[in-house]
BATORLO-90318 format. One record per residue (C-alpha): residue number from 1; residue in one letter; x, y, z. Coordinates in steps of 0.5 Angstrom, whole numbers. Layout:
num: NUM	residu: a	X: X	Y: Y	Z: Z
...
//
This chain:
num: 1	residu: m	X: -74	Y: 76	Z: -26
num: 2	residu: r	X: -76	Y: 78	Z: -33
num: 3	residu: n	X: -83	Y: 76	Z: -35
num: 4	residu: r	X: -83	Y: 70	Z: -38
num: 5	residu: t	X: -88	Y: 68	Z: -44
num: 6	residu: l	X: -89	Y: 61	Z: -48
num: 7	residu: a	X: -83	Y: 62	Z: -53
num: 8	residu: d	X: -78	Y: 62	Z: -47
num: 9	residu: l	X: -81	Y: 55	Z: -44
num: 10	residu: d	X: -77	Y: 49	Z: -45
num: 11	residu: r	X: -83	Y: 44	Z: -43
num: 12	residu: v	X: -90	Y: 45	Z: -44
num: 13	residu: v	X: -95	Y: 39	Z: -42
num: 14	residu: a	X: -102	Y: 40	Z: -43
num: 15	residu: l	X: -107	Y: 35	Z: -40
num: 16	residu: g	X: -114	Y: 33	Z: -43
num: 17	residu: g	X: -119	Y: 30	Z: -48
num: 18	residu: g	X: -120	Y: 30	Z: -55
num: 19	residu: h	X: -123	Y: 37	Z: -58
num: 20	residu: g	X: -120	Y: 41	Z: -52
num: 21	residu: l	X: -113	Y: 38	Z: -52
num: 22	residu: g	X: -113	Y: 38	Z: -59
num: 23	residu: r	X: -115	Y: 46	Z: -59
num: 24	residu: v	X: -110	Y: 48	Z: -54
num: 25	residu: m	X: -104	Y: 44	Z: -57
num: 26	residu: s	X: -106	Y: 47	Z: -64
num: 27	residu: s	X: -105	Y: 54	Z: -61
num: 28	residu: l	X: -98	Y: 52	Z: -59
num: 29	residu: s	X: -96	Y: 48	Z: -64
num: 30	residu: s	X: -90	Y: 53	Z: -66
num: 31	residu: l	X: -87	Y: 50	Z: -59
num: 32	residu: g	X: -86	Y: 44	Z: -64
num: 33	residu: s	X: -82	Y: 38	Z: -60
num: 34	residu: r	X: -82	Y: 43	Z: -53
num: 35	residu: l	X: -90	Y: 41	Z: -53
num: 36	residu: t	X: -93	Y: 35	Z: -50
num: 37	residu: g	X: -100	Y: 33	Z: -49
num: 38	residu: i	X: -102	Y: 27	Z: -44
num: 39	residu: v	X: -109	Y: 24	Z: -47
num: 40	residu: t	X: -115	Y: 21	Z: -43
num: 41	residu: t	X: -116	Y: 14	Z: -46
num: 42	residu: t	X: -123	Y: 12	Z: -42
num: 43	residu: d	X: -127	Y: 14	Z: -48
num: 44	residu: n	X: -133	Y: 8	Z: -50
num: 45	residu: g	X: -137	Y: 12	Z: -55
num: 46	residu: g	X: -138	Y: 12	Z: -62
num: 47	residu: s	X: -133	Y: 9	Z: -67
num: 48	residu: t	X: -128	Y: 8	Z: -61
num: 49	residu: g	X: -133	Y: 5	Z: -57
num: 50	residu: r	X: -134	Y: 0	Z: -62
num: 51	residu: i	X: -127	Y: -2	Z: -64
num: 52	residu: r	X: -126	Y: -3	Z: -56
num: 53	residu: r	X: -132	Y: -8	Z: -55
num: 54	residu: s	X: -130	Y: -12	Z: -61
num: 55	residu: e	X: -122	Y: -11	Z: -61
num: 56	residu: g	X: -121	Y: -9	Z: -54
num: 57	residu: g	X: -115	Y: -4	Z: -52
num: 58	residu: i	X: -114	Y: 3	Z: -50
num: 59	residu: a	X: -119	Y: 8	Z: -53
num: 60	residu: w	X: -116	Y: 12	Z: -59
num: 61	residu: g	X: -121	Y: 17	Z: -61
num: 62	residu: d	X: -118	Y: 23	Z: -56
num: 63	residu: t	X: -111	Y: 21	Z: -59
num: 64	residu: r	X: -114	Y: 21	Z: -66
num: 65	residu: n	X: -117	Y: 28	Z: -65
num: 66	residu: c	X: -111	Y: 31	Z: -62
num: 67	residu: l	X: -107	Y: 29	Z: -68
num: 68	residu: n	X: -112	Y: 31	Z: -73
num: 69	residu: q	X: -112	Y: 38	Z: -70
num: 70	residu: l	X: -104	Y: 38	Z: -70
num: 71	residu: i	X: -104	Y: 37	Z: -78
num: 72	residu: t	X: -101	Y: 43	Z: -81
num: 73	residu: e	X: -99	Y: 40	Z: -88
num: 74	residu: p	X: -105	Y: 37	Z: -92
num: 75	residu: s	X: -103	Y: 30	Z: -95
num: 76	residu: v	X: -106	Y: 24	Z: -98
num: 77	residu: a	X: -104	Y: 21	Z: -91
num: 78	residu: s	X: -107	Y: 26	Z: -87
num: 79	residu: a	X: -114	Y: 26	Z: -91
num: 80	residu: m	X: -113	Y: 18	Z: -90
num: 81	residu: f	X: -113	Y: 19	Z: -83
num: 82	residu: e	X: -119	Y: 24	Z: -82
num: 83	residu: y	X: -123	Y: 20	Z: -87
num: 84	residu: r	X: -130	Y: 17	Z: -84
num: 85	residu: f	X: -134	Y: 12	Z: -87
num: 86	residu: s	X: -141	Y: 13	Z: -89
num: 87	residu: g	X: -147	Y: 9	Z: -91
num: 88	residu: n	X: -150	Y: 3	Z: -87
num: 89	residu: g	X: -145	Y: -2	Z: -88
num: 90	residu: e	X: -140	Y: -5	Z: -82
num: 91	residu: l	X: -135	Y: 0	Z: -83
num: 92	residu: a	X: -140	Y: 6	Z: -83
num: 93	residu: g	X: -139	Y: 11	Z: -78
num: 94	residu: h	X: -132	Y: 9	Z: -77
num: 95	residu: n	X: -126	Y: 13	Z: -77
num: 96	residu: l	X: -120	Y: 11	Z: -81
num: 97	residu: g	X: -115	Y: 14	Z: -76
num: 98	residu: n	X: -118	Y: 10	Z: -71
num: 99	residu: l	X: -117	Y: 4	Z: -75
num: 100	residu: m	X: -110	Y: 5	Z: -77
num: 101	residu: l	X: -108	Y: 7	Z: -69
num: 102	residu: k	X: -111	Y: 0	Z: -67
num: 103	residu: s	X: -108	Y: -4	Z: -73
num: 104	residu: l	X: -101	Y: -1	Z: -71
num: 105	residu: d	X: -103	Y: -3	Z: -64
num: 106	residu: h	X: -103	Y: -10	Z: -66
num: 107	residu: l	X: -97	Y: -9	Z: -70
num: 108	residu: s	X: -93	Y: -5	Z: -65
num: 109	residu: v	X: -90	Y: -7	Z: -58
num: 110	residu: r	X: -93	Y: -1	Z: -55
num: 111	residu: p	X: -99	Y: 4	Z: -56
num: 112	residu: l	X: -94	Y: 10	Z: -55
num: 113	residu: e	X: -90	Y: 7	Z: -61
num: 114	residu: a	X: -96	Y: 7	Z: -65
num: 115	residu: i	X: -98	Y: 14	Z: -64
num: 116	residu: n	X: -90	Y: 16	Z: -66
num: 117	residu: l	X: -91	Y: 12	Z: -72
num: 118	residu: v	X: -97	Y: 16	Z: -74
num: 119	residu: r	X: -94	Y: 23	Z: -72
num: 120	residu: s	X: -88	Y: 22	Z: -76
num: 121	residu: l	X: -93	Y: 20	Z: -82
num: 122	residu: l	X: -96	Y: 26	Z: -81
num: 123	residu: k	X: -90	Y: 30	Z: -80
num: 124	residu: i	X: -92	Y: 32	Z: -73
num: 125	residu: d	X: -87	Y: 35	Z: -68
num: 126	residu: a	X: -91	Y: 35	Z: -61
num: 127	residu: a	X: -91	Y: 29	Z: -57
num: 128	residu: l	X: -97	Y: 26	Z: -55
num: 129	residu: i	X: -98	Y: 21	Z: -50
num: 130	residu: p	X: -104	Y: 16	Z: -48
num: 131	residu: m	X: -105	Y: 17	Z: -40
num: 132	residu: s	X: -104	Y: 10	Z: -39
num: 133	residu: e	X: -103	Y: 4	Z: -44
num: 134	residu: q	X: -107	Y: -1	Z: -41
num: 135	residu: p	X: -114	Y: -1	Z: -43
num: 136	residu: v	X: -119	Y: 2	Z: -38
num: 137	residu: d	X: -126	Y: 5	Z: -37
num: 138	residu: l	X: -129	Y: 10	Z: -32
num: 139	residu: m	X: -133	Y: 8	Z: -27
num: 140	residu: a	X: -138	Y: 12	Z: -22
num: 141	residu: h	X: -142	Y: 11	Z: -16
num: 142	residu: d	X: -148	Y: 15	Z: -17
num: 143	residu: h	X: -151	Y: 20	Z: -12
num: 144	residu: e	X: -155	Y: 14	Z: -9
num: 145	residu: g	X: -149	Y: 9	Z: -9
num: 146	residu: h	X: -151	Y: 5	Z: -15
num: 147	residu: q	X: -145	Y: 3	Z: -20
num: 148	residu: v	X: -145	Y: 7	Z: -27
num: 149	residu: y	X: -140	Y: 4	Z: -32
num: 150	residu: g	X: -137	Y: 8	Z: -38
num: 151	residu: e	X: -136	Y: 15	Z: -40
num: 152	residu: v	X: -142	Y: 15	Z: -44
num: 153	residu: n	X: -147	Y: 13	Z: -38
num: 154	residu: i	X: -143	Y: 18	Z: -33
num: 155	residu: d	X: -144	Y: 24	Z: -38
num: 156	residu: q	X: -152	Y: 22	Z: -37
num: 157	residu: l	X: -152	Y: 23	Z: -30
num: 158	residu: r	X: -156	Y: 28	Z: -27
num: 159	residu: h	X: -153	Y: 29	Z: -20
num: 160	residu: m	X: -146	Y: 29	Z: -19
num: 161	residu: p	X: -143	Y: 22	Z: -17
num: 162	residu: q	X: -141	Y: 20	Z: -10
num: 163	residu: e	X: -134	Y: 17	Z: -13
num: 164	residu: l	X: -131	Y: 17	Z: -20
num: 165	residu: m	X: -126	Y: 11	Z: -21
num: 166	residu: l	X: -122	Y: 7	Z: -26
num: 167	residu: s	X: -124	Y: 0	Z: -28
num: 168	residu: p	X: -119	Y: -3	Z: -27
num: 169	residu: p	X: -114	Y: 1	Z: -23
num: 170	residu: v	X: -108	Y: 2	Z: -28
num: 171	residu: s	X: -102	Y: 6	Z: -28
num: 172	residu: a	X: -100	Y: 12	Z: -32
num: 173	residu: t	X: -95	Y: 11	Z: -38
num: 174	residu: r	X: -88	Y: 12	Z: -36
num: 175	residu: e	X: -87	Y: 18	Z: -41
num: 176	residu: a	X: -93	Y: 22	Z: -38
num: 177	residu: i	X: -90	Y: 22	Z: -31
num: 178	residu: e	X: -83	Y: 24	Z: -34
num: 179	residu: a	X: -86	Y: 29	Z: -38
num: 180	residu: i	X: -89	Y: 32	Z: -32
num: 181	residu: a	X: -83	Y: 32	Z: -28
num: 182	residu: q	X: -79	Y: 36	Z: -33
num: 183	residu: a	X: -85	Y: 41	Z: -35
num: 184	residu: d	X: -84	Y: 48	Z: -34
num: 185	residu: l	X: -91	Y: 49	Z: -35
num: 186	residu: i	X: -97	Y: 45	Z: -34
num: 187	residu: l	X: -104	Y: 46	Z: -37
num: 188	residu: i	X: -111	Y: 43	Z: -36
num: 189	residu: g	X: -117	Y: 43	Z: -40
num: 190	residu: p	X: -121	Y: 45	Z: -43
num: 191	residu: g	X: -126	Y: 39	Z: -44
num: 192	residu: s	X: -132	Y: 35	Z: -41
num: 193	residu: f	X: -130	Y: 36	Z: -33
num: 194	residu: l	X: -132	Y: 29	Z: -31
num: 195	residu: t	X: -130	Y: 25	Z: -37
num: 196	residu: s	X: -124	Y: 28	Z: -40
num: 197	residu: l	X: -121	Y: 32	Z: -34
num: 198	residu: m	X: -122	Y: 28	Z: -28
num: 199	residu: p	X: -120	Y: 21	Z: -31
num: 200	residu: l	X: -113	Y: 23	Z: -31
num: 201	residu: l	X: -113	Y: 25	Z: -24
num: 202	residu: l	X: -115	Y: 18	Z: -22
num: 203	residu: l	X: -108	Y: 16	Z: -24
num: 204	residu: d	X: -105	Y: 16	Z: -17
num: 205	residu: d	X: -98	Y: 16	Z: -20
num: 206	residu: l	X: -100	Y: 22	Z: -25
num: 207	residu: t	X: -103	Y: 26	Z: -19
num: 208	residu: q	X: -96	Y: 24	Z: -15
num: 209	residu: a	X: -92	Y: 27	Z: -21
num: 210	residu: l	X: -97	Y: 33	Z: -21
num: 211	residu: r	X: -96	Y: 34	Z: -13
num: 212	residu: r	X: -88	Y: 34	Z: -14
num: 213	residu: s	X: -88	Y: 39	Z: -19
num: 214	residu: s	X: -86	Y: 46	Z: -18
num: 215	residu: a	X: -88	Y: 48	Z: -25
num: 216	residu: n	X: -94	Y: 53	Z: -26
num: 217	residu: m	X: -101	Y: 50	Z: -27
num: 218	residu: i	X: -106	Y: 54	Z: -31
num: 219	residu: y	X: -113	Y: 51	Z: -32
num: 220	residu: i	X: -117	Y: 53	Z: -38
num: 221	residu: g	X: -124	Y: 53	Z: -37
num: 222	residu: n	X: -130	Y: 51	Z: -42
num: 223	residu: l	X: -133	Y: 56	Z: -47
num: 224	residu: g	X: -139	Y: 52	Z: -48
num: 225	residu: r	X: -144	Y: 49	Z: -43
num: 226	residu: e	X: -142	Y: 42	Z: -40
num: 227	residu: l	X: -146	Y: 37	Z: -44
num: 228	residu: s	X: -146	Y: 33	Z: -37
num: 229	residu: i	X: -152	Y: 36	Z: -33
num: 230	residu: a	X: -148	Y: 34	Z: -27
num: 231	residu: a	X: -142	Y: 38	Z: -29
num: 232	residu: a	X: -146	Y: 44	Z: -32
num: 233	residu: a	X: -148	Y: 45	Z: -24
num: 234	residu: l	X: -141	Y: 46	Z: -22
num: 235	residu: t	X: -138	Y: 53	Z: -21
num: 236	residu: l	X: -131	Y: 54	Z: -23
num: 237	residu: k	X: -129	Y: 54	Z: -15
num: 238	residu: d	X: -132	Y: 47	Z: -15
num: 239	residu: k	X: -128	Y: 45	Z: -21
num: 240	residu: l	X: -122	Y: 47	Z: -18
num: 241	residu: a	X: -123	Y: 44	Z: -11
num: 242	residu: l	X: -125	Y: 37	Z: -14
num: 243	residu: m	X: -119	Y: 37	Z: -18
num: 244	residu: e	X: -114	Y: 39	Z: -13
num: 245	residu: e	X: -117	Y: 34	Z: -8
num: 246	residu: k	X: -115	Y: 29	Z: -13
num: 247	residu: i	X: -108	Y: 32	Z: -14
num: 248	residu: g	X: -107	Y: 33	Z: -6
num: 249	residu: r	X: -105	Y: 40	Z: -6
num: 250	residu: k	X: -107	Y: 47	Z: -8
num: 251	residu: i	X: -103	Y: 47	Z: -15
num: 252	residu: i	X: -107	Y: 51	Z: -20
num: 253	residu: d	X: -104	Y: 58	Z: -20
num: 254	residu: a	X: -108	Y: 61	Z: -26
num: 255	residu: v	X: -115	Y: 60	Z: -29
num: 256	residu: i	X: -117	Y: 63	Z: -36
num: 257	residu: v	X: -124	Y: 63	Z: -37
num: 258	residu: g	X: -129	Y: 67	Z: -42
num: 259	residu: p	X: -132	Y: 73	Z: -40
num: 260	residu: a	X: -139	Y: 70	Z: -37
num: 261	residu: v	X: -136	Y: 66	Z: -32
num: 262	residu: d	X: -137	Y: 68	Z: -25
num: 263	residu: t	X: -130	Y: 69	Z: -22
num: 264	residu: q	X: -132	Y: 73	Z: -15
num: 265	residu: d	X: -130	Y: 67	Z: -11
num: 266	residu: i	X: -123	Y: 66	Z: -14
num: 267	residu: h	X: -118	Y: 68	Z: -9
num: 268	residu: d	X: -110	Y: 67	Z: -9
num: 269	residu: r	X: -110	Y: 65	Z: -16
num: 270	residu: i	X: -109	Y: 69	Z: -23
num: 271	residu: v	X: -115	Y: 70	Z: -27
num: 272	residu: v	X: -115	Y: 72	Z: -34
num: 273	residu: k	X: -122	Y: 73	Z: -36
num: 274	residu: q	X: -124	Y: 75	Z: -43
num: 275	residu: a	X: -127	Y: 74	Z: -50
num: 276	residu: l	X: -123	Y: 67	Z: -53
num: 277	residu: e	X: -128	Y: 64	Z: -58
num: 278	residu: a	X: -127	Y: 63	Z: -65
num: 279	residu: s	X: -131	Y: 66	Z: -70
num: 280	residu: d	X: -132	Y: 60	Z: -74
num: 281	residu: i	X: -134	Y: 55	Z: -68
num: 282	residu: p	X: -137	Y: 60	Z: -62
num: 283	residu: y	X: -135	Y: 54	Z: -56
num: 284	residu: r	X: -128	Y: 53	Z: -59
num: 285	residu: h	X: -122	Y: 57	Z: -57
num: 286	residu: d	X: -119	Y: 62	Z: -62
num: 287	residu: r	X: -112	Y: 59	Z: -62
num: 288	residu: q	X: -109	Y: 66	Z: -63
num: 289	residu: l	X: -113	Y: 69	Z: -57
num: 290	residu: l	X: -112	Y: 63	Z: -53
num: 291	residu: r	X: -104	Y: 64	Z: -54
num: 292	residu: q	X: -105	Y: 71	Z: -52
num: 293	residu: a	X: -109	Y: 69	Z: -46
num: 294	residu: l	X: -103	Y: 64	Z: -44
num: 295	residu: d	X: -98	Y: 69	Z: -45
num: 296	residu: q	X: -102	Y: 74	Z: -40
num: 297	residu: a	X: -102	Y: 69	Z: -35
num: 298	residu: l	X: -95	Y: 67	Z: -35
num: 299	residu: v	X: -93	Y: 75	Z: -35
num: 300	residu: a	X: -97	Y: 76	Z: -29
num: 301	residu: l	X: -95	Y: 69	Z: -25
num: 302	residu: s	X: -87	Y: 71	Z: -27
num: 303	residu: a	X: -89	Y: 78	Z: -24
num: 304	residu: r	X: -92	Y: 75	Z: -18
num: 305	residu: s	X: -86	Y: 70	Z: -16
//
């Protein structure tokens, strides 16, 4: 079998939250409509949290962040979408993109339709699908068994929670399940482990789709330190074990990490360990280096199969 690279793939699906998923998708944007992102929708902080508290609905912040990073043609529409209100009035701190998505949500039948309208407005080819179209929050039982509600509070825990769950239990978006079923390659990460990556794996129908998938799956580790004290204490091996426990089988074929990560106890998986940092923002992945690392992992995986 010849070595496969990203250019050979028909369907690439990336899972994650705003900054990390947006970076991955922008580095693979040349795949166009062959690329699909499935976005976490449990955010309850910042502008998104304020909109949710007053208007309800799903969290739009991570989706907006991904769309921002996929804009390749600057326009009045893209400037509007990225605009954040300043000052100290009622709109201060709100992002116009969040408000646009929320207003489209009110006008549209489905959140996915709102995203597709914005994609066409901004001339974005890659697809973005919310993990669920039903409003949902992240919840945890902390190490003492107390209930902790919302991403913002969970990220402040000093110890790993006993359990993470979605409140209320919701189903994954149908198109997200279909995208996973058709994927040649599935990527997860980078992103805040407890609040960007794990919420996706708390959707039973989404983890069932992952379990059934025959696609290669690659985990992309963070370059910066986890902001969550509890998650920062986890090793790479711990994170892989926690993700696969939720998915229900050993499924992650390869990992892509920075040079400082300890990979000694990672066995039976392809490890690509190299400098990946962007020159402008050290804790963000350089788009070109990340793409090269993904190609390297794919070549190693096709040589192994």
